[in-house]
C-alpha positions in Angstrom: -23.3 -40.9 -223.1 -20.5 -40.4 -220.7 -20.8 -40.6 -216.9 -21.7 -37.0 -216.0 -24.4 -36.9 -218.6 -26.0 -40.0 -217.2 -26.1 -38.4 -213.7 -27.6 -35.2 -215.1 -30.4 -37.0 -216.9 -30.9 -39.2 -213.8 -31.5 -36.0 -211.9 -34.0 -34.8 -214.4 -35.9 -38.1 -214.3 -35.8 -38.1 -210.5 -38.4 -35.3 -210.6 -40.9 -37.8 -212.1 -40.3 -40.8 -209.8 -40.2 -41.3 -206.0 -36.6 -41.9 -204.9 -35.8 -42.5 -201.3 -32.1 -42.8 -201.5 -30.4 -40.5 -204.0 -26.9 -41.9 -203.6 -28.1 -45.4 -204.5 -30.1 -44.0 -207.4 -27.2 -41.9 -208.8 -24.7 -44.8 -208.3 -27.1 -47.0 -210.2 -27.3 -44.5 -213.0 -23.5 -44.9 -213.7 -23.0 -48.5 -212.5 -23.3 -50.2 -216.0 -20.2 -48.3 -217.2 -18.1 -50.0 -214.5 -17.6 -52.5 -217.3 -14.9 -50.2 -218.8 -12.9 -50.3 -215.5 -13.3 -54.1 -215.1 -12.8 -54.8 -218.9 -16.2 -56.6 -219.2 -18.2 -57.0 -222.3 -21.0 -54.4 -222.7 -23.7 -57.1 -222.6 -22.5 -58.1 -219.1 -23.7 -54.9 -217.4 -26.0 -53.3 -220.1 -29.1 -55.4 -219.6 -32.4 -55.2 -221.4 -35.0 -53.0 -219.7 -37.3 -55.9 -219.0 -34.6 -57.8 -217.3 -33.9 -54.8 -215.0 -37.6 -54.5 -214.2 -37.5 -58.2 -213.2 -34.6 -57.4 -210.8 -36.7 -54.6 -209.3 -39.5 -57.1 -208.6 -37.0 -59.6 -207.2 -35.1 -57.1 -205.1 -37.5 -54.3 -204.1 -35.2 -53.1 -201.3 -32.7 -52.1 -204.0 -35.3 -50.2 -206.1 -33.4 -46.9 -206.0 -30.2 -48.4 -207.4 -32.1 -50.4 -210.0 -34.2 -47.4 -211.1 -31.0 -45.5 -211.9 -29.6 -48.6 -213.6 -32.8 -49.0 -215.6 -32.7 -45.4 -217.0 -29.0 -45.7 -217.8 -29.7 -48.6 -220.1 -32.9 -47.0 -221.6 -31.1 -43.8 -222.3 -28.2 -45.6 -224.0 -30.7 -47.4 -226.2 -32.2 -44.0 -227.1 -28.8 -42.7 -228.1 -29.4 -39.2 -226.6 -26.3 -37.6 -228.1 -27.9 -38.1 -231.6 -30.6 -35.7 -230.5 -28.1 -32.9 -230.7 -27.7 -32.9 -234.4 -31.3 -33.8 -235.1 -32.8 -31.0 -233.1 -30.3 -28.3 -232.3 -27.7 -28.0 -235.0 -27.8 -26.3 -238.4 -26.8 -28.2 -241.5 -23.4 -26.6 -241.4 -22.7 -27.7 -237.8 -24.0 -31.2 -238.5 -21.2 -31.7 -241.0 -18.5 -31.0 -238.4 -20.0 -32.7 -235.4 -19.1 -36.4 -235.3 -20.9 -38.9 -232.9 -17.9 -38.7 -230.5 -18.0 -34.9 -230.6 -21.7 -34.9 -229.7 -21.0 -37.2 -226.7 -18.1 -35.1 -225.4 -20.0 -31.9 -226.2 -22.9 -32.9 -224.0 -20.6 -33.9 -221.2 -18.7 -30.6 -221.4 -21.9 -28.6 -221.7 -23.4 -30.3 -218.6 -20.3 -29.8 -216.6 -20.5 -26.1 -217.3 -24.2 -25.7 -216.8 -25.3 -28.3 -214.2 -23.6 -28.6 -210.9 -24.3 -29.4 -207.2 -24.1 -33.2 -207.1 -22.8 -34.7 -203.9 -19.9 -37.3 -204.0 -21.0 -40.8 -204.6 -20.6 -43.6 -202.0 -19.9 -47.0 -203.5 -22.7 -49.5 -203.0 -22.5 -53.3 -202.7 -25.8 -55.1 -203.1 -27.4 -58.3 -204.5 -26.9 -57.1 -208.0 -23.2 -56.4 -207.7 -22.7 -59.7 -205.9 -24.6 -61.5 -208.6 -22.2 -59.9 -211.1 -19.3 -61.0 -208.9 -18.0 -57.4 -208.6 -15.9 -57.0 -205.5 -16.3 -54.2 -202.9 -12.8 -53.0 -203.6 -13.6 -52.5 -207.3 -16.9 -50.7 -206.5 -15.0 -48.4 -204.0 -12.3 -47.6 -206.6 -14.8 -47.0 -209.3 -16.8 -44.5 -207.1 -13.5 -42.8 -206.2 -12.6 -42.3 -209.8 -16.2 -41.1 -210.6 -15.9 -38.5 -207.8 -12.6 -37.3 -209.2 -14.2 -37.1 -212.7 -17.2 -35.2 -211.5 -15.0 -32.6 -209.8 -13.0 -31.6 -212.9 -13.9 -29.3 -215.8 -11.0 -29.7 -218.2 -11.8 -31.9 -221.1 -8.2 -33.2 -221.1 -8.5 -34.2 -217.5 -11.9 -35.7 -218.2 -10.4 -37.9 -220.9 -7.4 -38.7 -218.7 -9.8 -40.0 -216.1 -11.6 -42.1 -218.8 -8.3 -43.5 -219.7 -7.6 -44.5 -216.0 -11.0 -46.2 -216.0 -9.9 -48.4 -218.8 -11.5 -47.0 -222.0 -8.2 -47.5 -223.8 -8.8 -51.2 -223.7 -12.0 -50.6 -225.7 -10.4 -48.3 -228.3 -12.7 -45.4 -227.3 -10.5 -43.0 -225.4 -8.5 -41.9 -228.5 -11.7 -40.9 -230.2 -12.9 -39.0 -227.2 -9.6 -37.3 -226.8 -9.7 -36.3 -230.5 -13.2 -34.9 -229.9 -12.1 -33.1 -226.8 -9.1 -31.6 -228.6 -11.4 -30.4 -231.4 -13.7 -28.6 -229.0 -10.8 -27.1 -227.0 -9.0 -25.8 -230.1 -12.0 -24.5 -231.9 -13.4 -21.9 -229.4 -15.7 -20.3 -231.9 -17.3 -23.6 -233.0 -17.5 -24.7 -229.4 -19.4 -21.5 -228.4 -21.6 -21.9 -231.4 -22.5 -25.4 -230.4 -23.1 -24.4 -226.8 -25.3 -21.6 -227.9 -27.3 -24.0 -230.2 -28.0 -26.3 -227.3 -31.0 -25.5 -225.1 -31.1 -27.4 -221.8 -34.8 -27.0 -221.2 -35.6 -28.2 -224.7 -33.2 -31.1 -224.5 -34.7 -32.1 -221.2 -38.2 -31.9 -222.6 -37.2 -34.0 -225.6 -35.6 -36.7 -223.4 -38.7 -36.9 -221.2 -41.0 -37.0 -224.2 -39.0 -39.8 -225.7 -39.2 -41.8 -222.4 -42.9 -41.3 -222.3 -43.3 -42.3 -225.9 -41.6 -45.6 -225.4 -43.5 -46.1 -222.2 -40.4 -46.3 -220.0 -42.1 -44.6 -217.1 -45.3 -46.7 -217.5 -43.3 -50.0 -217.4 -41.4 -48.9 -214.3 -44.6 -47.9 -212.5 -46.3 -51.1 -213.5 -43.9 -53.0 -211.1 -45.8 -51.3 -208.3 -42.5 -50.8 -206.5 -41.4 -47.4 -208.0 -44.0 -44.8 -207.6 -44.8 -41.7 -209.6 -44.2 -38.3 -208.0 
């Protein structure tokens, strides 16, 4: 998933868990993808869920940030964009919607249908220090995220991704191609948007999280509580 989609799902999940600092939580929900900007290997910031749970136990004062971080990595493992073709698209549409199109489609859909997020303030903590990520990099990353969150054009979205460094990973051209496909095929885009159902998608994500016991494992730390 892309950045805004992670924040949208973090907001959905927040209805199930007690969060005392929403900025830290949302920043945690997009923190792992700082690896694009810093040109880090994915494995450096995308940790296993058990490892993040260990961090929550070690640094309970950073529980909000780490809860967002935890669900970012869990959702990536679940491959949420794949749900789009499995549950919402006809066989005809499945044939034209590539994985990158699904990812951009979700991002574009959420930007049109889910709004109201406050700007993110960058956050330095024990985790960012342990990863040796400097405050200047965190500040610049949050600034780019805020710019990204405030734009609707797919072309601008992709341009911001390019500034974040996705070109170094060979992904931005595929996202740009997907964005151009959606922008130049209005009828298909409207069909895809109509096929999506936000409530059903939310229910599906929550049910998947419950099925793989993501909530249970988090609550088992005794640090993050259930609403």
